[in-house]
ROZA-854021 format. One record per residue (C-alpha): y negated, z negated, x. Coordinates in Angstrom, 3 decimals. Each point is the difference from the previous one (the first is absolute). Example, Ala and Ser with C-alpha at 12.3 -4.5 7.8 and 13.67 -1.06 7.14 Angstrom:
2
((4.500,-7.800,12.300))
((-3.440,0.660,1.370))
END
This chain:
252
((0.000,0.000,0.000))
((-3.561,0.645,1.113))
((-2.525,-2.703,0.821))
((-1.826,0.675,-3.269))
((3.199,-0.508,-1.983))
((0.715,-3.259,1.834))
((-3.542,-1.186,-0.726))
((0.417,0.849,-3.675))
((3.266,-1.950,-0.114))
((-1.623,-3.032,1.658))
((-2.771,0.129,-2.628))
((2.607,0.033,-2.767))
((1.959,-2.869,1.538))
((-3.160,-2.078,0.446))
((-0.939,0.543,-3.637))
((3.474,-0.947,-1.216))
((0.113,-3.099,2.197))
((-3.598,-0.925,-0.886))
((-1.183,-0.015,3.619))
((-3.570,1.390,-0.133))
((-1.002,-1.509,3.342))
((2.803,1.788,1.811))
((-0.758,3.226,-1.848))
((-3.612,-0.062,1.163))
((0.743,-0.863,3.612))
((3.348,1.444,1.087))
((-1.397,3.291,1.326))
((-2.722,-1.572,2.149))
((2.466,-2.619,1.212))
((2.437,2.774,0.939))
((-2.694,1.699,2.065))
((-0.818,-3.288,1.727))
((3.690,-0.608,0.701))
((0.390,3.464,1.547))
((-3.142,-0.403,2.107))
((0.971,-3.448,1.272))
((3.696,0.732,0.472))
((1.116,-2.629,-2.483))
((3.641,-0.349,-0.989))
((1.244,0.628,-3.540))
((0.326,-3.747,-0.521))
((-3.608,-0.545,1.082))
((-1.143,2.737,-2.369))
((2.020,-1.515,-2.851))
((-1.493,-3.433,0.708))
((-3.522,1.465,-0.075))
((0.718,1.701,-3.334))
((1.333,-3.191,-1.559))
((-2.928,-2.025,1.353))
((-2.403,2.463,-1.637))
((1.801,-0.350,-3.323))
((-0.049,-3.802,0.257))
((-3.756,-0.001,0.659))
((-0.539,2.418,-2.894))
((1.897,-2.280,-2.371))
((-1.913,-3.030,1.247))
((-3.341,1.693,-0.673))
((1.168,1.218,-3.405))
((1.151,-3.496,-0.939))
((-3.311,-1.438,1.221))
((-1.971,2.421,-2.171))
((2.198,-0.677,-3.033))
((-0.146,-3.786,0.340))
((-3.770,0.083,0.578))
((-0.478,2.078,-3.146))
((2.282,-2.287,-2.022))
((-1.943,-3.073,1.151))
((-3.116,1.151,-1.905))
((-2.489,-1.663,2.304))
((-3.601,0.514,-1.161))
((-1.120,0.747,3.586))
((1.335,0.326,3.524))
((-0.790,-3.101,2.081))
((1.226,-1.090,3.428))
((-0.196,-3.245,1.936))
((-1.739,1.867,2.829))
((-2.921,0.543,-2.382))
((-0.204,-3.633,-1.071))
((-2.680,-2.243,1.520))
((1.872,-3.226,0.731))
((-3.077,-1.548,1.637))
((-1.688,-0.144,-3.416))
((2.800,-2.189,-1.401))
((0.485,-2.719,2.645))
((2.511,-1.925,-2.136))
((2.364,3.000,-0.034))
((2.387,-0.088,3.008))
((0.247,3.569,1.287))
((3.318,-0.417,1.792))
((1.598,-1.454,-3.111))
((-1.153,2.968,-2.075))
((1.276,2.440,2.629))
((3.346,-1.786,-0.021))
((0.198,0.286,-3.794))
((-0.718,3.724,0.318))
((3.247,0.341,1.951))
((1.829,-0.634,-3.288))
((2.305,-2.850,0.955))
((-1.137,-1.972,-3.071))
((1.244,2.833,-2.204))
((3.447,-0.018,1.587))
((0.066,-3.770,-0.637))
((-1.228,0.523,-3.593))
((-3.033,-2.219,0.555))
((-3.418,0.244,-1.655))
((-3.575,0.290,1.268))
((-2.994,-1.381,-1.903))
((-3.499,1.127,1.026))
((-2.507,-2.493,-1.363))
((-3.782,0.185,0.164))
((-3.255,1.075,-1.592))
((-0.620,3.508,-1.247))
((-0.883,2.553,2.657))
((1.469,-1.827,3.000))
((2.602,2.654,0.775))
((3.105,-1.243,-1.804))
((0.885,3.374,-1.501))
((-0.712,1.749,3.314))
((2.527,-2.222,1.782))
((2.467,0.355,-2.878))
((-0.081,3.797,0.186))
((0.211,-0.024,3.791))
((3.079,-2.250,-0.048))
((1.514,2.146,-2.744))
((-0.495,3.209,1.979))
((1.508,-1.624,3.087))
((2.983,-1.026,-2.113))
((0.447,3.589,-1.153))
((-0.092,1.182,3.617))
((2.783,-2.514,0.698))
((2.137,1.555,-2.744))
((-0.690,-2.335,-2.924))
((-0.818,1.147,-3.520))
((-3.308,-1.394,-1.250))
((-1.963,0.104,-3.258))
((-3.635,-0.996,-0.585))
((-1.230,-1.064,-3.435))
((-2.854,-2.116,-1.330))
((0.971,-3.065,-1.984))
((-1.807,1.297,-3.071))
((1.793,3.362,0.107))
((3.357,-1.696,0.464))
((-0.595,-2.381,-2.892))
((-0.981,2.895,-2.270))
((3.201,1.836,0.939))
((2.061,-3.145,-0.559))
((-1.529,-0.526,-3.446))
((0.658,3.633,-0.943))
((3.586,-0.189,1.235))
((0.559,-3.161,-2.011))
((-1.477,1.532,-3.163))
((2.314,3.000,0.421))
((3.086,-2.210,0.566))
((0.612,1.347,3.527))
((-1.174,-2.957,2.084))
((3.344,-0.593,1.806))
((0.167,3.678,1.029))
((-3.631,-0.062,1.122))
((0.584,-3.076,2.152))
((3.055,1.635,1.590))
((-2.101,3.043,0.919))
((-1.845,-2.185,2.528))
((3.180,-1.054,1.785))
((-0.118,3.117,2.204))
((-3.171,-1.248,1.715))
((0.394,-2.301,2.989))
((-3.633,-1.114,-0.260))
((-2.257,-0.136,-3.065))
((-3.739,-0.362,0.701))
((-1.651,-1.873,-2.906))
((-3.760,0.336,0.253))
((-2.755,-2.048,-1.661))
((1.764,-3.003,-1.485))
((-2.628,-2.249,-1.543))
((-2.709,2.505,-0.870))
((1.008,0.199,-3.670))
((1.554,-2.550,-2.336))
((3.541,1.127,-0.872))
((0.380,-1.605,-3.423))
((3.337,1.149,-1.501))
((0.792,1.970,3.163))
((0.421,-3.169,2.069))
((3.642,-0.688,-0.929))
((0.903,3.636,0.696))
((-1.601,-0.085,3.445))
((1.914,-3.215,0.673))
((3.201,1.755,-1.051))
((-0.787,2.910,2.312))
((-0.573,-2.287,2.991))
((2.993,-2.172,-0.833))
((2.181,3.106,-0.248))
((-0.907,0.887,3.597))
((0.591,-3.520,1.326))
((2.173,0.274,3.141))
((0.779,3.628,-0.940))
((-3.148,1.718,1.275))
((-3.360,-0.814,1.541))
((-3.388,-0.365,-1.667))
((-3.395,0.377,1.654))
((-2.653,-1.527,-2.260))
((-3.781,-0.028,0.296))
((-1.953,-2.626,-1.927))
((-3.549,-1.318,-0.123))
((1.175,-3.371,-1.317))
((1.420,-3.079,1.684))
((3.404,-1.051,-1.290))
((-1.515,-2.861,-2.023))
((-1.989,2.570,-2.005))
((2.914,2.229,-0.995))
((0.418,-1.911,-3.241))
((-3.318,1.572,-1.097))
((1.745,3.380,0.148))
((3.385,-0.873,-1.509))
((-1.226,-2.686,-2.464))
((3.268,-1.881,0.398))
((0.342,-2.756,2.594))
((3.805,-0.068,-0.106))
((0.317,3.757,0.400))
((-2.587,0.034,2.790))
((1.839,-2.726,1.890))
((3.301,1.862,-0.358))
((-1.607,3.243,1.229))
((-1.608,-1.660,3.018))
((3.293,-1.677,0.818))
((1.702,3.391,0.260))
((-2.849,1.846,1.720))
((-0.621,-2.615,2.666))
((3.615,-0.961,0.723))
((0.355,2.753,2.602))
((-3.578,1.038,0.642))
((-2.759,0.618,2.521))
((-3.512,-1.031,-1.090))
((-2.944,1.931,1.441))
((-3.476,-1.472,-0.590))
((-2.984,2.353,-0.109))
((-3.172,-2.034,0.460))
((-3.209,1.779,0.882))
((-2.806,2.215,-1.220))
((0.923,2.916,-2.213))
((1.205,2.917,2.120))
((-1.368,2.472,-2.531))
((-3.388,-1.734,0.046))
((-0.162,0.208,3.810))
((0.912,3.685,-0.061))
((-2.660,0.764,-2.612))
((-2.597,-1.850,2.095))
((0.964,2.049,3.066))
((-0.432,3.233,-1.967))
((-3.413,-1.110,-1.230))
((-1.079,-0.747,3.570))
((0.877,3.538,1.072))
((-1.857,1.736,-2.848))
END
């Protein structure tokens, strides 16, 4: 068979085996192998390495899309000097994802605008890079979805749909009173207890959570589960957003 026929067959095989990375790269890798006098085994290893990297990048893109983060934030962009109570090395360690493997939780606590969501997203993106599945959702959105699922008699199925995520990022607990949604949010968190990790941002101290859930017993039970295996990060400082807006004003 001619070289063109062989190339066509390789294309077909790559499609059938779902190996797009190899399909894109095998010809250039073959030229490199011929130029550098590589053995067939070396060429095969290079082809497989290309396919592995392609699958890694594809998985990264898919998991990032599934996470539904509202923005792309990294720890490199975060100004740790503005939040002196926040230990940088501890945050960097959390970003390595060990707490997810151990099914532990992280609670980011502090005033509005101090960078809690920024750190949450950055840790979540690092977790995705490490191979974990992550999902971001605001507390209000989650409660609305829980209430709808309950009204449609599909709450157990809805709760199970979250089991595929290794880490759930719950943003903005405490900004809105939950009323009848409180027990459902408790059920959601209790369902993940020691099964998957939660990363929660809140503007309230633990003693104030009763103002959100309106039930002291339920609040105590929720805190017991959330804090049993948890890392608490305190964000104390001037609003990050306020500082950024002041900087922009100074340059106009």
